[in-house]
C-alpha angles and dihedrals in degrees: 000000000000112000123213136178120234100181127071121210091250093053091050091050095050091049093051091052091049092051093048090051093055098046099039112128098007118130131312146162116302126217088262091066095250118128119220117185090204118208103300112072122157124211107194119205108197092204133062126279118278101031130107095271091051093050090048095047093051092046091051092045092052091049093048088049089057095051098038105034090227127127107244114197116205114218123187108215105185131191146082094039088295098323093114092057095046091046088055089055089051091055091050090064113161092012108124091188093070122080135170132214098232135190140150095322088073086071105032098048096064090049100049104026134048099247130151097237146065132183086272090064089072143052111249112215110170140001098209098191147312133263110206115196125248116215109222141179133191117279094253096045115130092223113099099175140024087244092058090051093049091049090054092047090061091066106023138036115261128184125227121193117221131186106230127350094261102031127129091261093054087051093047092052091048090054089049092049092052095048098044097037093235134125124218125193107242122217110193122215131182096232142017088247089062091045090054092045090055092047096049090044093058093247094120133022105219143015141177131212146144121288094243090058096045100041096097092050093043091051092048094046093237089126134029125218116231097182145329117245087219132117091242139009120282115252095212112113094240095049103033096099094052112107119226119243090253090059090058094043097267107121098192128117124179132161139180105232126207129205141117135267138192129219122280119261097038113145124255092255091061096043093052092045094055091044089052093048089046089057090048088051092055089059095056128099088237092063090051091050092049092052099043097042089054094039092235124157108249092230103150131185132178137204112316093014091053089051092053088050092051091050090055095043091049090055092051092047092047090053088063106029100029099071 
């Protein structure tokens, strides 16, 4: 896949200066070895307000405020499909008072764009949860199962809508194609709302997205779920009757994860502080409300365990996007 750079050296420099200015003088590690974030913590969201990443970032920030007592300011740093926000975090190296609400773009961006970072550039703190895709068709679709759709794809051309050329649904379809030896014609849209409009309008035949983004259409009956690309069935009432892909002979699972990371180069005291506070956040009602209201799976990981998860995830994504 062609790689391209979306950030000029001047833009990177100006972003770094802006970030340094907003975090200067806030918190740090004392001579005693204890880290204190102070009262000026920044949570970067590398996407625009209102989307899934923004919702996650604000929920995590609110939860961390509760357990730390600090004021955590959410800042949307938009551009380059997330690259601007992540580059801001690169330029905050060593600063334990800056965090970033992270997700799959942390892995996909270094594979498909010419950026100066990878997940190894940062300090992973917490994987908050996982968002497994649901495969859906329009209510009047002739396909009643994912196996029926796959059988049809072996003899005819079927169209699958995807939100973004490197999004989780694109990766999920690629894994299904590899396992089932089929090829679907992709139609790329800018957002999940456009995907659903195309699906319900009969312009494409199948789509996949996260439960939180499909809940309204599933409740109204405008779309029908064929399967969940999850290791086990969801327990949420709306999703409980949806079979897993494995139940239908499609042994593919793929999730968009959500969590938060810190800059690279922070000291051990800052890293351990945020991991401990993240664990406290998991025990709050706010965490439970965020997970349940967005129908996520509460699959958490911290520190080194999160790093190991990212290593495996990166290998899966590279097998699809790195060709």
